[in-house]
C-alpha positions as CSV (number, residue, x, y, z in Angstrom):
1,M,-20.5,-20.4,-13.7
2,L,-18.3,-21.5,-10.7
3,K,-15.5,-22.3,-13.1
4,L,-15.6,-18.7,-14.5
5,I,-14.9,-17.0,-11.1
6,P,-11.3,-18.1,-10.8
7,T,-10.7,-17.0,-14.4
8,I,-12.1,-13.6,-13.6
9,F,-9.8,-13.2,-10.5
10,L,-6.8,-14.3,-12.5
11,G,-7.6,-11.9,-15.2
12,L,-7.9,-9.0,-12.7
13,A,-4.6,-9.9,-11.2
14,L,-2.9,-9.9,-14.6
15,I,-4.6,-6.6,-15.7
16,L,-3.7,-4.8,-12.5
17,G,-0.2,-6.3,-12.3
18,F,-0.4,-7.8,-8.9
19,Q,2.5,-9.9,-7.8
20,V,1.7,-13.5,-6.9
21,N,4.9,-14.4,-5.1
22,P,5.9,-13.1,-1.6
23,V,8.3,-10.1,-1.7
24,S,11.6,-9.8,0.0
25,A,13.0,-6.4,0.4
26,K,15.6,-4.2,2.3
27,E,15.2,-0.9,4.0
28,G,15.8,1.3,0.9
29,D,13.1,-0.5,-1.1
30,W,10.3,1.0,1.0
31,K,8.5,4.4,1.0
32,C,6.4,5.4,4.0
33,V,3.8,8.2,4.2
34,A,2.0,9.8,7.1
35,E,0.7,13.3,8.0
36,D,3.6,15.4,9.3
37,L,6.2,12.6,8.6
38,E,9.7,13.8,9.5
39,N,11.5,10.5,8.7
40,F,11.1,6.7,8.8
41,S,12.9,3.5,8.7
42,F,11.3,0.3,7.4
43,D,12.9,-2.9,6.0
44,G,9.8,-5.0,5.5
45,G,9.8,-6.5,9.0
46,D,7.1,-6.5,11.7
47,T,7.7,-2.9,12.8
48,A,8.4,0.5,11.3
49,M,10.2,3.4,12.9
50,I,8.1,6.5,12.3
51,H,9.1,10.0,13.4
52,L,6.5,12.7,13.1
53,S,7.6,16.3,13.0
54,S,5.6,17.3,16.1
55,Y,7.8,15.0,18.2
56,S,11.5,15.1,19.0
57,S,12.0,11.5,18.1
58,G,10.3,8.6,16.5
59,G,9.1,5.2,17.7
60,D,8.7,1.6,16.5
61,Y,5.2,0.6,15.6
62,D,3.7,-2.7,14.5
63,V,2.5,-3.1,10.9
64,E,0.0,-5.3,9.1
65,F,0.7,-6.4,5.5
66,N,-1.6,-6.8,2.6
67,A,-1.7,-10.3,1.0
68,S,1.2,-9.7,-1.4
69,K,3.4,-8.1,1.3
70,T,3.8,-4.9,-0.8
71,V,2.0,-2.6,1.5
72,A,2.3,-2.3,5.3
73,K,0.0,-0.2,7.4
74,G,0.1,0.9,11.1
75,E,-0.7,3.6,13.5
76,T,1.6,5.7,15.7
77,G,1.1,6.1,19.5
78,D,-1.0,9.3,18.9
79,A,-3.2,7.3,16.4
80,T,-1.7,8.8,13.3
81,P,-2.1,6.3,10.5
82,F,0.9,5.5,8.2
83,T,1.4,3.4,5.1
84,C,4.7,1.9,3.8
85,S,4.7,0.7,0.2
86,L,7.3,-1.4,-1.6
87,K,8.9,0.8,-4.3
88,G,8.0,-0.3,-7.8
89,A,5.0,-2.4,-6.6
90,P,1.6,-1.6,-8.1
91,A,-0.5,0.8,-6.1
92,I,-3.8,2.6,-6.5
93,T,-3.7,5.9,-4.8
94,S,-5.6,9.1,-4.4
95,A,-4.5,12.5,-3.4
96,K,-5.6,11.9,0.2
97,Q,-4.0,8.5,0.4
98,K,-7.2,6.9,1.7
99,S,-8.0,3.3,1.0
100,E,-11.4,1.6,0.8
101,V,-12.9,-1.5,-0.8
102,I,-14.9,-0.6,-3.9
103,S,-16.4,-2.7,-6.7
104,F,-14.5,-3.4,-9.9
105,N,-17.0,-1.4,-11.9
106,D,-16.6,1.6,-9.6
107,L,-12.8,1.2,-9.9
108,M,-13.0,1.2,-13.7
109,S,-15.3,4.3,-13.6
110,L,-12.9,6.2,-11.4
111,M,-10.0,5.4,-13.6
112,E,-11.9,6.3,-16.8
113,N,-12.8,9.7,-15.2
114,K,-9.2,10.1,-14.1
115,E,-10.3,10.5,-10.5
116,I,-7.6,8.0,-9.5
117,T,-4.5,6.9,-11.2
118,Y,-2.7,3.6,-11.3
119,T,1.1,3.5,-10.7
120,G,3.2,0.4,-10.9
121,S,4.4,-2.1,-13.5
122,V,2.2,-4.3,-15.7
């Protein structure tokens, strides 16, 4: 049974198209989203410049990466969350751009019911 667990995880990674190697990127390779986002600048480093439309200028904010370094998340000074994603990397998104941990069976059910969609390469 214990030998089956790594096989299951490897199978999931292959099915969902996750990248195993770290990613290197430049500024134009990223897309950032946030509520009222005016513009952004992010090159895959430790900080992202985020400018919200309700302010005259933006600021640099720390980011935390996912394990494959394809998604970086942070929060502006007024606690507005933002997410920067590497273009072309696999992503599971919803209309509200929320993220949460769900079971594999729940994920499959959501995809079958077309409540979420998968974007990326396989």
